[in-house]
Structures are given as C-alpha cells and as structure tokens.
C-alpha positions, 0 to 999 in steps of 0.5 A, a space after each residue: 290687857 292680860 297675858 293669860 291665853 294670848 298668842 303673839 298674833 294677838 299683841 302685835 294686833 294690839 300695837 298695829 291698831 293703836 298704830 293706825 288709829 293713832 292712838 297714843 294711849 300711854 296704860 294700853 301701850 304699856 299693858 300691850 308690851 306686857 302681854 308681848 314681852 314674854 311672847 316675843 320668842 314665839 312671834 314670827 317675823 311679821 309679828 316683830 315687824 309690827 310691834 316695832 313698827 307700830 312703837 316706832 310710829 306712836 314714839 312708845 319706847 320705854 326703857 327701850 323697849 324697840 331694841 328689845 324687840 328689834 334684838 329678838 328677831 336679830 338673834 332668831 332670824 339670820 337666813 331667808 328673812 323677808 325684806 319687808 319685816 328687815 326694812 320695818 324693823 330697822 326703819 323702827 330703829 332709825 326713827 327711834 335713835 332720831 328721837 332719842 329713845 332708844 341708845 341700844 339702838 345702833 349696836 342692835 342695828 350692827 347684828 343685822 348683816 346676815 338678814 339683810 344679805 338673806 333678804 336682798 334677793 327678793 328686796 323690792 326697791 322701796 325695802 332697798 332704799 329703806 334698808 339703806 336710810 335706816 343705816 345712814 340714819 343711825 350712823 353704823 360703822 360699814 365699811 363703804 368697800 364692804 361685802 354689806 354695802 357692795 350688795 345693797 348698791 348692786 341690788 339697786 342698779 338691778 332695779 333701777 328701772 322698777 325704782 320711784 324717784 324717792 326710792 333713788 332719791 332716799 338710797 343715794 342720800 344714805 349712799 353717801 352719808 355711808 361713804 362720810 368723808 370717802 370718795 365712792 368707789 366700787 359698786 357703789 360708784 358703778 349705781 351712781 354713774 348708772 343712775 345719772 345715764 338712766 335719769 339724762 336718758 329718761 326722756 320720753 318727748 326729746 322736744 320736752 324741756 322737763 324729762 325728768 317730770 316726763 319719767 318721774 310723775 312725783 319727782 319734787 325739788 327734795 328729790 333734785 336737791 337730795 340727788 346734787 348733794 349726795 353727788 357733789 359729797 361723793 363723786 365731786 370729781 367725776 364727770 357724771 357730776 358735772 353732767 347731773 348738775 347741769 341737768 339739774 340746774 335746768 329743771 329747778 326753775 318749774 319747780 319754783 313756779 309756786 313761788 316758794 320752796 323749803 330751805 334745807 332745800 335751798 341750802 342743799 341745791 347751794 351746797 352742791 354747787 358751791 362745792 362742785 365750783 370748787 372741786 368738780 370744775 377745779 382747773 375748768 373753766 367754771 360754768 358761769 352762765 349756769 352759775 349765775 342763772 342758779 344763784 337768781 334763781 335760788 335768791 329771787 326776792 319774791 321766792 319764800 322758803 318755807 321752814 326757814 331757821 337759822 342752820 338752813 340761813 348760815 349754810 346758804 350763806 357759807 355756800 353762797 360765799 363759795 360760788 364765784 359769783 355769790 356777791 353778785 348784786 341779786 345774792 347780795 340783797 338776798 342775803 342782807 333781807 335775810 339777814 334782817 329776817 334772822 336778827 329779828 327772830 333771835 334764832 341763833 340759839 340753833 347754832 353753835 358759836 363756831 357755826 355764828 362765826 362762820 355765817 358772820 364771815 360768810 356775810 362779811 366775805 360777800 359783803 352783805 353782812 347787815 349792822 343788825 345781824 352783826 349786832 344780834 351775833 354779837 350779843 348772841 356770843 356774849 350770853 353765857 360766856 360763849 366768847 371762850 369757846 372761840 379760838 383767835 383765829 375765830 374772834 379774828 374773823 368777828 374783828 374782820 366783819 367788823 372793820 368791813 361795816 366801819 361803824 362810825 360809833 362803836 356800839 356798846 356790844 363792840 366795845 364789849 367785843 374788843 375788851 374780850 379780844 384785848 383780854 385774849 391777847 396773848 392768846 393770838 400767835 404773833 402771825 395772826 395778830 399782824 391780821 389784828 393790827 390792821 383791823 385795829 387801825 380801821 376802828 375809831 375808839 380801839 387805841 388801847 387795844 392797839 397800844 396792847 397789841 404792839 407791845 406782843 411785838 416789842 421783844 418778839 425776833 422777827 425775820 423777813 422772809 428768805 423767799 419773800 413770794 412764799 409764806 413765811 414759816 418758822 425755821 427748824 432749829 432758828 429762834 424766832 418767827 418769820 412772818 410773810 411779807 403781807 404779814 410784815 405789811 400790815 405789821 409795819 402799818 400798823 403798830 403803835 409808832 414811835 415818834 421818829 426824830 432826825 438822829 435818832 432811831 427809836 425802838 419800832 423804827 429800828 426793830 421792824 420799820 428800817 429792815 422792812 423799808 431796806 427791802 421795800 427799797 430794793 425790790 422797788 429797784 426791780 420793779 421799776 427795772 421790770 415796769 421798764 422792760 414792758 416798752 423796751 420790749 416793743 422797740 424793734 431790734 435788727 441785732 435781737 434775733 429772738 421773736 418780739 412775741 417771746 420778749 414780750 411774754 417774758 417780760 410779762 411774766 418778769 412784771 407779774 411775778 414781781 406782784 405775785 404775792 403783795 398786794 400793797 404796801 400800805 399807807 405808811 411805806 406806799 410813798 416809798 414808790 416815789 422811786 417809780 417817779 410818782 408823787 404823793 400829796 397829803 392835801 388833794 382838791 376838796 371835790 375830789 375828795 368828797 367825791 370818793 368819802 361819799 362811797 363809804 361802803 365802797 372803794 373808790 377813786 376820782 381823778 381831775 387831770 388839767 391838760 394842755 395838747 399841742 398837736 405836732 401838725 401845728 407851729 410852736 408858736 400858737 394851737 395849744 388847746 387846754 382840757 380838764 378831764 374828771 373820771 370817777 370809778 367804784 371797784 366791782 368786789 365780785 359777782 362779774 366773770 373773770 375778764 381775761 388777760 387783765 390788761 386794758 386798752 385805752 382803744 378798747 372798751 370796758 365792756 366785759 365778755 362773758 365767760 372770756 378764757 383767762 390764758 389767753 397770752 396778752 399782746 403789749 402794745 402802746 396805750 395798754 396798762 397791764 395789771 397784776 390779775 384780772 381782779 386788779 384790774 378792776 380796782 377804782 384807781 385802775 380804772 380811772 387811769 384807763 379811762 384817762 389813757 382812752 381819753 387821751 388816745 381819742 383826743 390826740 394819739 400822736 400829739 404832745 400832751 403835757 400838764 397835771 393829773 390829780 388821783 384821789 383814791 380811800 385807801 393806799 393804791 395797790 401796787 399793781 396799780 402803782 405799776 399802772 401808774 408808772 407804765 402811764 407816766 412812761 407812755 405820757 412823760 410830760 404829764 405830771 401825776 400825783 396820787 392822794 389817798 385817806 391814810 397818806 399822813 401817816 407815812 414814814 417815809 420821811 423819818 427813816 428814809 435817812 436811816 436806809 442804806 443805799 440798796 443795790 439792784 436785786 438782778 442778776 446783772 454780770 460784775 463788768 461786762 462779763 457776759 458770753 460776748 465778751 468771753 468770747 472776745 477775749 479768746 479770739 485776742 488771745 489766739 489772735 496770730 496763732 494759725 495753729 490754735 492753742 491747747 485749751 488748758 493754756 488758754 485758759 491761764 489766760 488772765 483776761 479769760 480766766 477772769 471773765 470764765 469765773 463769771 460765765 462758767 455755769 457752775 462756778 470755778 473750783 480749784 484743781 489739783 490734788 488734795 484741794 476741796 472742791 476738785 473739778 468734778 466731770 459734772 462741772 462746766 469747763 471751758 471746753 464746752 464754751 467753745 465747742 458751743 459757739 462754731 461761728 468763731 472757733 474750732 476745736 482739733 481733739 488730737 494728743 491734746 485738745 487745742 483751740 483756733 479761730 474759724 477761717 471758713 465757717 462751718 455753715 452746717 453746725 452754725 445752722 445746727 446751733 441756731 435751730 436748737 436756740 429757736 427750738 428752746 425759745 419756743 419751748 420757753 414760750 410754751 411753758 410761760 403760756 402754760 404758767 409753768 414758771 419758776 423764780 430764782 432765790 431773789 423772786 425773779 420771775 419769768 424762768 422755766 425749769 432747764 430740766 423740764 426744756 431738757 425733756 421736750 422733744 425737740 430740744 432733746 433730739 437736738 441737744 443729743 446730736 450737739 453735745 460735746 461729750 456726754 458730761 456736757 450739758 444743755 444747761 451749759 450752752 444756756 450759759 454760754 448763750 447771749 439769748 438766755 439768763 440761767 440761774 442755778 441754786 449755787 447763786 442763792 446767797 446760802 445753801 438753805 436758800 439753794 435747798 430744794 431748787 433747780 436750775 431755771 432759765 429765761 430770755 435774757 432782756 437785759 440788752 433789750 
C-alpha cells in the first residue's frame, strides 16, 4: 500500500476490512499502518475508532500503535464526542493492555475524562458498560467518589429499564473493580440498590420459579456469578446483598440442568457466598438451609467444570473453607475428587507458592486433603527453591497439613520438607514455634527436628500470660516473651523432655513444666469449684431470695468462662485433672483400643461400663442386677448446624434441630451434661458419656447404681469433656470413672508433682468470714445497750468493726489525717454508706454529728425500696448474661457484668437516685455491701499493670449456695 493520494477514510477501511475478514497478514497491516500514520490528525472520530478497534481485534500493535491512535483521538476530541467512538477506543486500549501489547495504554486512558463526560448524555447501555469495563480492565486509578465514576453510575441508573443483562453484569463488575477494597458509596451505591430492586421486581408471572429468566431471555450463569461476586465485594454489609444472594440461590439449579458450568463461575459463586457469610450475615443466624442447598448443588459429583485449572480450583477450595458447612460430606467428596484430578495435571505452575500453601491449608481445614495433592504440592515447592519464598507461618501451614495426614511412613518429599523446616527454625518466632513442636510430635521419624526446635527454648525468657484468657504478648519494656495459655499448652506437651528423677529438677522441668503446672493446679482448683456450683444451684433454699433462674445462669456463665480460652491440657498434663476426682489408666482393655485405632482419620471414643443396679424398692439382701454397657462415637468435624446451647440431657434425643437459635438459655437439670460450647458437645468422648447418661436414666432413673466405667479415646480429652466427666461423677458418685487415651504414657504428672507448691484457690473468698452479714453483727454488738446511738466516727474505732470493714469496704481503707499519703477522698467507700444501705438494721440521724442506732420499728417502706433495688439489679444482671455482655476479674473468673452498665439501665438508675445516701454514694458501694452480690474492683488486682484498663464488675454471689 502506498500513501500517495490516500484519504484518512481509506486507511480506516483497510483496517476495518481486515478485521471483518479476520485476515491477519502482517505485510498488509504494516502497509496500512504506514499509510494511516501521517493521516491520524485528519481522521474523523469514526475513522480513529475503526482503526483502533480493528488493530485490537487482530492483535496488531507494533511499537504501541494502538496507544498512538487513541492518543491522537484524545488530543483532537474532548467535546461532543461520539459514545460509540469513545467506547471502541477504550475497548481497544483494554484489549491491548490485556494482551501485553501496549505499555502506554494505561497513561493514554487517563486523558479520556473530558471525552467520556461529554458523550454520556447520548450514551446507550452498551456504551456505558463498555466504557466501565475498559477502565476497570486497564486498572485506571480513578477516585471511586469522583465525578467520572459518579457520572457513569448515574447514567447506568437512568438506563436501567433499557439495559440488557450482560450490560448490567459487566457494568456492575467494572464498578466493583474500580472501587477496589472500598465499599460502594454515593451514586454507585444508589445504582446497585436500584439494580437489586429491579431484578427482584422483574417477575412477570408471580407463580414463576425463575423470575430472572422471565425478564431476561439471554440470562446465563456467568451473569449471576458476576453479580454475586460484585455485590459481595463492594456491598457486603448491605441488606440488598442478602436479598440478591437469596434470589440468586433459587435460580442456580435452573442453570446446572445441563450438568456443566464454567470453573471460574463456580469459584466466583462460592467466593461471593463465603464473603457474605463472614460479613453480610455477621452476627446473624446464618442461612444454613440455603448454604447447604448451594454447596450440594455446586459440589455435585456429576457436575462438570469447564476450563477447570489450578487457579479456579484453589479459589473454590479457599471459599469452601470459609463457609460454615464447607466441610459437609458432599463438599469433602468433591474436593477430594478434584484434588486427585489436579495432582495428575501438574498444574501448580499457574499458582504462586503462597497460593499453593493457601490451597493446601484450605483442604486440610475441611479435612479433604488427599495424599496425592500433598505430595504434588511439596514437589512443586521443592523445584527452583520455591521454599525460600515462603514465610515461617506458611511453612507452619504445610506442617499442619502433613500432621493432619499423619502418614504411616514419611515419603522423600516429606523428609526434604522437614529438612527445610529444620534449616529455617531460627526464623520462626517463639510463639509460632510452639505450634511447630506440637505438629512434629504427631509425626514419626522427626526426632532430629524436634530436638533442634526444642533447643530454641533453652535460653529463652518466657512468661505465663497475666490474663490467661487472653492471647499473650510481649509487654513494653519487659524482657522475654509472653506466650498465650494455649501456646504454653503446646510447648509443655511437645518440647523434648528431660528425664526427671526424685530430688532433682532438670532444666526443662524447672524452666517450663513447673511454672505451668503450678498455674494449672490453681486453675483446676477453681474449675472444680465452678463445676460443683452447677449442682449446688439446683438445691431448693428458702434463705436465698435470688431466683433459681439467675443462680443457674450465673453458674453456667462462671463454668464456661473457665473453659473459654483453653481447649485441652495435652497428653502430658491431662492427668493433673485427677484433682477433679478422675482416674487415668495407661492400659485400657485391648478391644476398646482396637475400636478407637480403626478410626485413624477421625477423633473417636469407646466406652465400656460394668454396672450394678439396685432399685430402692428392693431389700438390701437381693435384687441386684448386672449389666455391661458399651458405646462408640466419632466426633462431628464440621458440616452441621449449631446444636443450640451445647448441653446434652440424658432424657433427650441426640437429634439436632436445624437452625436452632444458639442464644437459647440453658436450664440446668439433673441428667444433663453441660458442654463449654456447641462444638465441644460434638466431641467423641463427650458423646459416649452423654449416651451412657441416657442409658442410666432409662434403666433406673431413681435407683442405686455402682460399678466401673472405662472411656478410651485416641487423644487427650478436651477440658470441656473433663468437666463433663466431673459432672457425671457428681451425679453418679458410686460409679468409678476411668479414662485412657493415646499418649497417656508421656504424662509428666508423677515426675513434677513433688516440685509443686500447694495451690491456693484463685477465688475471692473473704478471709475469716469477713462478710457484710458479719460486719452487721459486729455493729449490732457495738451498739447494743446504746438506745441513743453512737456517732459513726466513734463506731469506726471499734476493733472488730474496723477489722471487718477493711474487707467489706468497696475501695479499701486508706489512712487519714493531714500530710498522710493516700488520704480518704470523697469518692471512697465509707462506713456510713454501709449503715445507710441496711435500713432493716440501722437508722442514721444527721444532726450536728452523724449518729447511728439500732432500728426498733422497721421502716417497711424503706426496706421494700431496697428490696426492689436488689431485684432490679438481679434482673439486669440476668439480661446481660443472656446477651453475652459479660466481664471477668483479674484472675479470669467469669459471670460478671460491668457495674456501670448495670447502673445505666433506666430502672436501676431511677431507684438508685432515690435511695443513695448522698451524691458521693455509688451503686458499686451498695453492691459490695449486699450479701447477694460479689463485686470485683481493679484495686483488687495483683499489680497496677493488671488493673490498667479494667473496670468494676459485679456477679451473683454463689459462695453461700
């Protein structure tokens, strides 16, 4: 081609014809380019649009040719532009950028703001959608709240009724990409909301099951997946997103009738619903029925995924791991089958090393990791030293997955991976290294790595957490590392032990095991008390005015608070639970062991009881019946809905009700085993014990039962199960309960028990009976015989009164007098407040000096008012316990609610304002002076550091129960 005498339209026609015929003849296209280049400034909008479109369609972009054409347009046209031309030019840039042809495409696109704004009034839905799609593909850094994006969103809203579904889908996807990680606002938010309303109201026939198909003849699954993905990305917390996802879930089965969908659409849908579960339905009851139907549909083994590759598979697996029922049997079956397909394709090259690790971790979390997938992943990471690109946390994820598989024999790939871990142990932070040790303990042939990892702790300065129910952290200015309680459990149960002998304290025992065991002994002392309280509150007591309902919920809150931060004591320290009255045996019957070991990949438990039944209505000389009861259970590892309040009654069926509200209150009763949570009630050892309880109640509910029961599990029972065992022993005191588990022989209880100090309870029991009732009695004695009464100041000098007041005072007694540090302040508790809070016993006369005397004729109105206040506080505490708005003391005791929260409730506030002695009298003082309540204040913390940030709290006092 020669440019002599050629017009600009001639060059445009040459490109258009070649693109129409799909004729990519390099020499012809080069000639057309040389002819068109000097004529670019003479080209019309349509000519430039055709040249750019044809070049992009043919993939012809030598030396940034498309950017040159589009740049020429941007320099010539900025007003009254054709929407078709602008859309075509930006589309051409996007295709060039997508194909890697034009490095300047990104910069050129940023010059189109004026042209886009000028063409919008006459733009059609296709034009607006193509412009948005091109800008999103180019990754143009636009302000999501700027004029350009707002104008494009407004135009899409105006054209909503005329748009086709592909225009709406691509436009929505583009807006989501342009917003990045930000949530939609302004006009974009308005457009997306109106789009959902439009889709939901597009039902022509109200009886139709497919309203979207009625409105859009060209609707495909790709459109639904794009819409779901987009809304979950930029409107994840909006109500309309929940509406869209629910509507979309009802349409999916109509698109899978052919048995095949695209793999990327499959992954996008799973991601959208996973994102919604974590954020859209955050704090709400999850739509388990809808999610179950979705997972069963998308994980149907008969469903074929077109274009399946490593990228789409990894995205789908990560999404399933985030869904609450992603580990359902059908989902696990699909993941295992897909894993085998992927491991045969050697397709990991499409993924970066970090994505491979995330995929393996997701499969492991769903218990769907296949040995082939693990092997192929490790082989991929070994190539080209890809292990060096991984962080210690990612290496730990791979180790977690390998420990879950627990291969009978380590393969060469496994050994090479462990060598990499051993070589990089110095890179692991000590808290993370505790997890490394615990996983190495589960694998055979890892002794060298285990010893090397244990040496990291020889010279480390470690601290137990000051607040054990929270994660550990290094304090500012404090040397060493504070590990969380769970990290301590992993460490002391996995670090390579030093043999202990009588009279000696080897380094490992002295440094790690002894401080942890000392803490554990005190913890179990308190845990034993909380367990006993569960049954103490069941007794009828006429002298206790507090409602049984509040007593029970307080006891449950205190019990579960002890279990909230610690799942298990580990194989070495579980035998310390003998303090709870349990018996541990290292050699269970062989038949029970065999049943448990058959379930290598699942947590299992077997129980055998040899019991004697003697009904009460038979004489002691006869009537005894013998029975052997056996039970076996496997833990429920996900895939099921919550089972409610986590309490299992022997009189109730084990059937679970779908969608049961987990906030339902727990009503204690005999024949019940209370679990720490819904999840722990599904543990195998808990389930077999609950089944035994049911058998005992069915056989002889009121009879006398004795005998022996053996429970055998494949791992150490969790703390919740140990508590259930203690509850069982309390209800059936004549049955001796024995526990055995794999790893019991590694216990350290015998070796270090002699090194432990005598544990002190961690409760807040006042010394020497220093209770409000005792102080009242002491004041009565001091005032006896004094009809005229006595000044409060003189009463405070009585030795017995003063000694008891030190313990009852809410703020602690401070020295008084001039120039004395810690002088009393107005905000401190005073003896006069205690006397004023007990109108049934004392009367205060405010004359020249404040005097007190014993009550001769009770002021029933005043006494009743204080009783109303006590009842109002108790009802308020019950409401907060049911809402889960609880607090702890500095030692982790539970069942508390904040005093300021109680004081701010309308009823309590109104009553207290009428009854307070003066403006300095506080509700916390009254609560401390009342036997019904137990008040904790930050001043009772062991140190100022522990008290920092803590606030006064109150709970129902169960010590007298």
